[in-house]
Steps between C-alpha positions, in 0.01 A plus 500: 500500500332792326370473146832627348708253692265209417519585129889511514516171687265343243721614217823382676350151560369487139856574377644231732249245390548573123874477556505174677259340237726630212822388677363141537351492153784633290788538733637780708768616250251499203244717685512874459372779711288609207332168491426502873361847470295410194319223686382740761437761239729765645803675360867396573528833676225394743676162555809703630288674752455169677824298421843617418565216256404131423743385759344722763156349427648146511656561834194659662473224757848587629402865548173419685671237725776740602251771594318252726819373659648852558169628647479203744870527585480864583198429723675242714625600858859623494591270795385193313772260380570608137471157360160456662397831344610372163295187541192716582566702185511186287185363659331838420575434132350147527182641675471737214531221253244291686247792504539545120185522288444218244622741228811578695566125546464442130745776418762359747470156356535635142809697616656191649427300171658788307814479705527141446494541121706825479864457623570875448238587750641257754834678496330844534282371772807388686665834452173676625500276804862594577401867498221420749741316722736800507216731602375256767862470631533874522178520707627220736830692536308819583282332749791332674746798476744317281711644224425452129815282468399269785442142362247379760199681365575363150545157636166509688313626188673247271403216733139623535464542124655166420234333717238666288663384178508140643142521582416630154711260296535170690376253420492615139147431380217694333302711742141561396364614841651804656385384854707194454809704420440741795454203732822353366700819554356541856598156594853580374519799721387286788781262428751796491374622840531156655847451369616801688387350837803364692496110505256474214539159327485502121411130497190575711396796276 
């Protein structure tokens, strides 16, 4: 990054950190954009140069993860089985998480804690995830030459994303180490891939 880009990134992260701390301290609904901007000592107008809204800020992880998945999916060979390509895209996201800086890890864990305490964000996160699935299904349809109304790309994406959700949520317990979460999600993807092998026995795992 050049100096200008570094300064912009520093401001973006400062706004993100201020928002997460305020959300956890006084609640998502009670926190205003003016308060977030005030902590960073910038104007509300400056806030909107980086985030379209509070919701946009709270869903930043979705946006970043989708960028990583789409980039990896686009880079996969066109003759590769589409579900295999999807799994590679999901693992790219997990690699990105595993390579996070300590500050990024802290932000992710704060965000997960925020979702646990803010039902309205859970609903919006689900809706945002559905948008991601639609775009991934459209990319799978394009790569396989299928029409937009074909259900198979949607089924493949839904199955792949469901495996991520199971790895993220089950068993339900507090995650304080991002590496532990990444390992759990990777092992869930391993389980999914083994389950697709003919003759695989669920009892043997």
